[in-house]
Z-matrix of the N, CA and C atoms (Angstrom, degrees):
N
C 1 1.447
C 2 1.528 1 109.63
N 3 1.316 2 116.39 1 136.31
C 4 1.460 3 120.55 2 175.43
C 5 1.528 4 109.38 3 -91.98
N 6 1.331 5 114.86 4 129.34
C 7 1.458 6 122.64 5 -179.40
C 8 1.519 7 108.81 6 -121.01
N 9 1.326 8 117.23 7 127.40
C 10 1.465 9 122.31 8 176.70
C 11 1.526 10 107.91 9 -99.98
N 12 1.329 11 116.29 10 121.73
C 13 1.453 12 122.24 11 -178.88
C 14 1.526 13 108.22 12 -112.46
N 15 1.335 14 116.82 13 128.39
C 16 1.464 15 120.26 14 178.91
C 17 1.520 16 108.96 15 -69.87
N 18 1.331 17 115.96 16 134.14
C 19 1.460 18 120.07 17 -172.31
C 20 1.525 19 112.14 18 -138.31
N 21 1.334 20 115.26 19 149.71
C 22 1.456 21 121.13 20 176.51
C 23 1.527 22 112.21 21 -87.85
N 24 1.337 23 117.28 22 -9.84
C 25 1.466 24 120.78 23 178.17
C 26 1.526 25 108.79 24 -152.76
N 27 1.333 26 116.97 25 -166.81
C 28 1.460 27 122.63 26 -166.69
C 29 1.527 28 117.33 27 -99.06
N 30 1.322 29 120.29 28 7.25
C 31 1.466 30 117.49 29 -176.55
C 32 1.522 31 112.25 30 -137.32
N 33 1.311 32 115.39 31 176.40
C 34 1.465 33 121.77 32 -174.73
C 35 1.528 34 112.77 33 -68.09
N 36 1.335 35 118.16 34 -17.41
C 37 1.465 36 121.53 35 178.13
C 38 1.528 37 112.14 36 -92.66
N 39 1.323 38 117.35 37 0.52
C 40 1.460 39 121.94 38 177.07
C 41 1.520 40 109.87 39 -70.88
N 42 1.325 41 115.18 40 157.59
C 43 1.458 42 120.80 41 176.87
C 44 1.527 43 110.50 42 -79.70
N 45 1.325 44 115.86 43 145.74
C 46 1.457 45 121.25 44 173.95
C 47 1.522 46 107.45 45 -64.04
N 48 1.322 47 116.83 46 132.97
C 49 1.464 48 120.80 47 173.98
C 50 1.524 49 106.78 48 -82.55
N 51 1.337 50 118.40 49 125.31
C 52 1.462 51 119.84 50 -176.57
C 53 1.525 52 113.45 51 -71.30
N 54 1.331 53 117.40 52 -10.74
C 55 1.467 54 122.20 53 -179.47
C 56 1.518 55 109.07 54 -99.89
N 57 1.313 56 117.42 55 139.94
C 58 1.458 57 119.66 56 176.64
C 59 1.530 58 110.84 57 -84.17
N 60 1.307 59 117.47 58 -67.10
C 61 1.459 60 121.17 59 -172.94
C 62 1.506 61 114.52 60 -62.23
N 63 1.324 62 117.17 61 -32.66
C 64 1.459 63 121.53 62 -176.82
C 65 1.534 64 112.36 63 -105.73
N 66 1.303 65 116.49 64 18.51
C 67 1.470 66 120.06 65 175.31
C 68 1.524 67 109.13 66 -61.94
N 69 1.320 68 115.93 67 145.26
C 70 1.472 69 120.22 68 178.95
C 71 1.530 70 111.89 69 -65.03
N 72 1.340 71 115.58 70 -41.75
C 73 1.470 72 121.38 71 -176.26
C 74 1.522 73 110.09 72 -142.61
N 75 1.320 74 115.26 73 159.98
C 76 1.457 75 122.72 74 166.07
C 77 1.517 76 106.61 75 -115.42
N 78 1.323 77 116.43 76 121.64
C 79 1.459 78 120.99 77 172.73
C 80 1.526 79 105.84 78 -95.42
N 81 1.316 80 115.85 79 114.20
C 82 1.455 81 121.08 80 -176.84
C 83 1.526 82 108.34 81 -101.57
N 84 1.326 83 115.42 82 121.62
C 85 1.457 84 121.54 83 -177.07
C 86 1.528 85 109.07 84 -117.78
N 87 1.319 86 116.15 85 130.34
C 88 1.463 87 121.59 86 171.25
C 89 1.523 88 106.19 87 -87.34
N 90 1.313 89 117.50 88 110.73
C 91 1.464 90 120.92 89 -173.99
C 92 1.524 91 113.25 90 -69.76
N 93 1.321 92 117.74 91 -14.73
C 94 1.463 93 120.37 92 178.94
C 95 1.526 94 111.78 93 -88.00
N 96 1.328 95 116.53 94 -39.79
C 97 1.468 96 120.00 95 -177.22
C 98 1.533 97 112.90 96 -104.03
N 99 1.316 98 117.47 97 -11.13
C 100 1.468 99 124.33 98 -175.23
C 101 1.525 100 113.06 99 65.19
N 102 1.339 101 117.40 100 15.74
C 103 1.465 102 120.52 101 173.84
C 104 1.520 103 109.01 102 -67.74
N 105 1.334 104 116.06 103 142.47
C 106 1.458 105 121.87 104 -178.46
C 107 1.523 106 108.93 105 -124.59
N 108 1.318 107 115.40 106 134.62
C 109 1.464 108 122.59 107 176.22
C 110 1.524 109 107.22 108 -131.11
N 111 1.329 110 117.66 109 137.74
C 112 1.462 111 121.57 110 179.70
C 113 1.522 112 109.16 111 -112.78
N 114 1.336 113 115.12 112 128.09
C 115 1.465 114 120.96 113 177.15
C 116 1.521 115 109.09 114 -111.32
N 117 1.318 116 116.82 115 127.58
C 118 1.461 117 123.50 116 177.48
C 119 1.535 118 108.59 117 -79.59
N 120 1.317 119 116.48 118 119.03
C 121 1.463 120 122.50 119 -178.26
C 122 1.527 121 111.66 120 -102.60
N 123 1.325 122 118.23 121 22.53
C 124 1.461 123 121.48 122 -173.65
C 125 1.523 124 113.60 123 -59.82
N 126 1.327 125 118.21 124 -25.41
C 127 1.463 126 119.90 125 -179.99
C 128 1.524 127 111.66 126 -64.02
N 129 1.335 128 118.07 127 -19.80
C 130 1.464 129 120.77 128 -179.21
C 131 1.524 130 114.08 129 -103.40
N 132 1.315 131 118.33 130 -11.15
C 133 1.462 132 120.87 131 -174.88
C 134 1.523 133 111.75 132 -58.24
N 135 1.322 134 117.79 133 -43.54
C 136 1.458 135 121.51 134 -177.99
C 137 1.531 136 113.07 135 -111.10
N 138 1.316 137 116.83 136 18.22
C 139 1.466 138 120.35 137 -179.49
C 140 1.529 139 110.25 138 -63.14
N 141 1.323 140 116.59 139 138.78
C 142 1.463 141 120.49 140 178.88
C 143 1.521 142 111.55 141 -71.61
N 144 1.326 143 116.40 142 -39.50
C 145 1.467 144 121.34 143 -178.11
C 146 1.521 145 109.24 144 -144.58
N 147 1.308 146 116.12 145 153.58
C 148 1.458 147 121.19 146 170.86
C 149 1.514 148 116.84 147 80.25
N 150 1.327 149 118.18 148 10.52
C 151 1.470 150 119.63 149 -177.38
C 152 1.526 151 111.48 150 -60.16
N 153 1.314 152 117.28 151 -44.27
C 154 1.465 153 120.64 152 -178.09
C 155 1.513 154 112.64 153 -65.82
N 156 1.318 155 115.99 154 -43.45
C 157 1.465 156 120.55 155 179.77
C 158 1.520 157 110.76 156 -65.80
N 159 1.342 158 116.73 157 -43.64
C 160 1.461 159 120.05 158 179.12
C 161 1.530 160 111.08 159 -65.38
N 162 1.334 161 116.83 160 -40.02
C 163 1.464 162 120.25 161 178.42
C 164 1.524 163 110.40 162 -64.74
N 165 1.325 164 116.98 163 -38.75
C 166 1.474 165 120.75 164 178.25
C 167 1.529 166 110.18 165 -62.60
N 168 1.323 167 116.71 166 -41.99
C 169 1.467 168 120.75 167 177.77
C 170 1.524 169 110.47 168 -63.29
N 171 1.314 170 116.92 169 -42.01
C 172 1.469 171 121.50 170 179.01
C 173 1.525 172 110.79 171 -61.67
N 174 1.322 173 116.58 172 -47.01
C 175 1.468 174 121.26 173 -179.30
C 176 1.529 175 110.18 174 -59.81
N 177 1.325 176 116.79 175 -42.53
C 178 1.465 177 120.22 176 178.11
C 179 1.525 178 110.79 177 -63.85
N 180 1.330 179 117.37 178 -41.34
C 181 1.466 180 121.26 179 178.90
C 182 1.530 181 111.64 180 -65.28
N 183 1.337 182 116.80 181 -28.84
C 184 1.465 183 120.76 182 177.63
C 185 1.530 184 111.87 183 -76.95
N 186 1.316 185 116.35 184 -5.88
C 187 1.458 186 120.90 185 176.99
C 188 1.515 187 114.68 186 85.71
N 189 1.331 188 117.10 187 14.81
C 190 1.469 189 119.90 188 -179.25
C 191 1.527 190 110.18 189 -71.43
N 192 1.313 191 114.84 190 138.18
C 193 1.463 192 121.31 191 176.72
C 194 1.519 193 110.92 192 -101.86
N 195 1.342 194 116.21 193 -10.68
C 196 1.456 195 121.87 194 178.69
C 197 1.525 196 109.14 195 -149.64
N 198 1.328 197 115.22 196 152.50
C 199 1.455 198 123.44 197 175.62
C 200 1.518 199 107.87 198 -121.79
N 201 1.336 200 115.68 199 137.68
C 202 1.460 201 122.05 200 174.44
C 203 1.520 202 106.46 201 -119.77
N 204 1.335 203 116.81 202 124.97
C 205 1.459 204 121.70 203 -176.49
C 206 1.513 205 110.00 204 -154.15
N 207 1.318 206 115.78 205 177.99
C 208 1.458 207 120.27 206 175.80
C 209 1.516 208 110.98 207 -81.46
N 210 1.341 209 116.04 208 -51.42
C 211 1.460 210 122.56 209 -177.41
C 212 1.516 211 110.31 210 -140.97
N 213 1.340 212 115.13 211 161.78
C 214 1.459 213 120.79 212 179.91
C 215 1.525 214 109.19 213 -141.23
N 216 1.329 215 115.92 214 133.97
C 217 1.459 216 121.14 215 178.71
C 218 1.521 217 111.77 216 -85.83
N 219 1.333 218 117.20 217 171.47
C 220 1.469 219 121.09 218 -174.08
C 221 1.531 220 115.06 219 -65.50
N 222 1.329 221 117.62 220 -41.71
C 223 1.469 222 119.30 221 -178.07
C 224 1.528 223 111.00 222 -71.00
N 225 1.323 224 116.58 223 -41.63
C 226 1.466 225 119.91 224 177.44
C 227 1.517 226 110.21 225 -64.84
N 228 1.328 227 116.74 226 -41.50
C 229 1.467 228 121.00 227 179.32
C 230 1.524 229 110.35 228 -59.40
N 231 1.337 230 116.27 229 -46.88
C 232 1.462 231 120.68 230 -179.58
C 233 1.528 232 111.47 231 -63.70
N 234 1.329 233 116.46 232 -42.37
C 235 1.469 234 120.07 233 -179.42
C 236 1.521 235 111.54 234 -65.52
N 237 1.333 236 117.43 235 -41.92
C 238 1.461 237 120.51 236 179.09
C 239 1.524 238 111.09 237 -66.33
N 240 1.326 239 116.43 238 -43.05
C 241 1.462 240 119.49 239 178.49
C 242 1.520 241 110.86 240 -62.03
N 243 1.329 242 117.04 241 -42.03
C 244 1.462 243 120.87 242 179.05
C 245 1.526 244 111.08 243 -61.39
N 246 1.334 245 116.01 244 -32.08
C 247 1.462 246 120.79 245 179.22
C 248 1.525 247 113.75 246 -87.03
N 249 1.329 248 116.94 247 1.55
C 250 1.465 249 120.72 248 178.28
C 251 1.521 250 113.93 249 76.30
N 252 1.345 251 117.15 250 19.50
C 253 1.465 252 121.40 251 -179.98
C 254 1.527 253 108.64 252 -93.15
N 255 1.318 254 117.39 253 125.75
C 256 1.457 255 121.58 254 178.34
C 257 1.524 256 109.63 255 -75.73
N 258 1.327 257 116.44 256 146.52
C 259 1.462 258 122.08 257 -174.37
C 260 1.521 259 109.25 258 -121.27
N 261 1.338 260 115.75 259 124.01
C 262 1.467 261 121.58 260 178.11
C 263 1.523 262 108.04 261 -118.55
N 264 1.320 263 116.29 262 127.76
C 265 1.464 264 121.63 263 -174.94
C 266 1.528 265 111.79 264 -119.20
N 267 1.316 266 114.42 265 171.18
C 268 1.459 267 120.52 266 178.55
C 269 1.510 268 113.44 267 86.83
N 270 1.321 269 116.84 268 10.50
C 271 1.470 270 120.49 269 -178.87
C 272 1.521 271 110.36 270 -73.10
N 273 1.314 272 116.19 271 137.52
C 274 1.461 273 123.09 272 176.19
C 275 1.524 274 107.80 273 -140.94
N 276 1.331 275 115.73 274 175.10
C 277 1.466 276 120.37 275 178.71
C 278 1.503 277 111.48 276 82.22
N 279 1.318 278 115.61 277 -153.88
C 280 1.462 279 120.77 278 -178.83
C 281 1.522 280 111.13 279 -83.85
N 282 1.316 281 115.16 280 166.24
C 283 1.466 282 120.54 281 176.41
C 284 1.529 283 109.50 282 -60.55
N 285 1.328 284 117.02 283 -42.27
C 286 1.469 285 120.71 284 179.27
C 287 1.524 286 111.02 285 -60.95
N 288 1.338 287 117.48 286 -41.59
C 289 1.468 288 120.80 287 179.19
C 290 1.527 289 111.27 288 -67.14
N 291 1.327 290 116.54 289 -41.29
C 292 1.461 291 120.56 290 178.62
C 293 1.527 292 110.84 291 -64.22
N 294 1.321 293 116.57 292 -39.98
C 295 1.463 294 120.44 293 177.91
C 296 1.518 295 110.51 294 -63.68
N 297 1.321 296 116.70 295 -41.98
C 298 1.464 297 120.73 296 177.99
C 299 1.528 298 110.66 297 -61.41
N 300 1.326 299 117.38 298 -43.29
C 301 1.472 300 121.15 299 178.37
C 302 1.522 301 110.68 300 -65.10
N 303 1.335 302 117.16 301 -38.00
C 304 1.462 303 120.75 302 177.22
C 305 1.524 304 110.38 303 -61.86
N 306 1.322 305 116.21 304 -48.48
C 307 1.469 306 120.68 305 -179.49
C 308 1.522 307 111.95 306 -62.94
N 309 1.342 308 117.15 307 -31.48
C 310 1.470 309 121.75 308 179.83
C 311 1.529 310 111.76 309 -87.06
N 312 1.335 311 117.01 310 5.11
C 313 1.466 312 122.40 311 179.83
C 314 1.531 313 111.82 312 58.87
N 315 1.340 314 116.08 313 41.10
C 316 1.459 315 121.60 314 -178.23
C 317 1.522 316 113.30 315 -104.71
N 318 1.336 317 117.83 316 6.80
C 319 1.461 318 121.03 317 178.71
C 320 1.525 319 109.96 318 -106.47
N 321 1.332 320 115.39 319 150.57
C 322 1.455 321 121.57 320 -178.65
C 323 1.525 322 110.52 321 -79.62
N 324 1.312 323 116.38 322 128.11
C 325 1.460 324 121.42 323 174.33
C 326 1.527 325 106.65 324 -79.91
N 327 1.335 326 117.36 325 125.26
C 328 1.468 327 121.99 326 -173.90
C 329 1.517 328 111.70 327 -86.68
N 330 1.307 329 116.45 328 110.64
C 331 1.464 330 120.90 329 176.31
C 332 1.525 331 111.32 330 -86.68
N 333 1.354 332 115.77 331 -8.62
C 334 1.460 333 120.90 332 177.17
C 335 1.529 334 108.72 333 -151.56
N 336 1.327 335 117.66 334 164.70
C 337 1.474 336 120.53 335 179.15
C 338 1.528 337 111.45 336 -60.65
N 339 1.328 338 115.60 337 153.63
C 340 1.465 339 120.36 338 178.56
C 341 1.523 340 112.37 339 -110.78
N 342 1.331 341 117.08 340 -3.23
C 343 1.463 342 121.00 341 175.68
C 344 1.528 343 108.31 342 -143.56
N 345 1.305 344 115.30 343 167.51
C 346 1.469 345 120.44 344 -178.60
C 347 1.517 346 112.45 345 -83.46
N 348 1.324 347 117.16 346 -5.48
C 349 1.460 348 120.88 347 -178.71
C 350 1.506 349 111.44 348 94.54
N 351 1.325 350 116.68 349 175.40
C 352 1.475 351 123.59 350 -178.12
C 353 1.525 352 112.25 351 52.09
N 354 1.322 353 115.33 352 39.06
C 355 1.466 354 120.10 353 -179.71
C 356 1.511 355 108.43 354 -90.99
N 357 1.327 356 118.04 355 117.46
C 358 1.452 357 120.95 356 -177.88
C 359 1.498 358 111.16 357 -108.73
């Protein structure tokens, strides 16, 4: 399974970015092969509108079946759900720690948004 984790930098020791749409990077991990790919999300960091929706589209295009993040806004949540991408929230610490919690089923699956959106 491919998991996209919101990140403040480019490696497994980076901190989880608590924002989904405006995260600096997505660290995409294939949980079966442990392959790691980093996607630069800078085009959405300062976007006036649509950052969450655009980030959701990007994550789907990267082939992610799940997202791990701190929080998720309503438009991003709806777009990810429409694309069949599972959303896990409440992630903190490093990307490696968040991945470990994901694999251990210790993260909350978000059935609804956790923020009102436009969180900078």
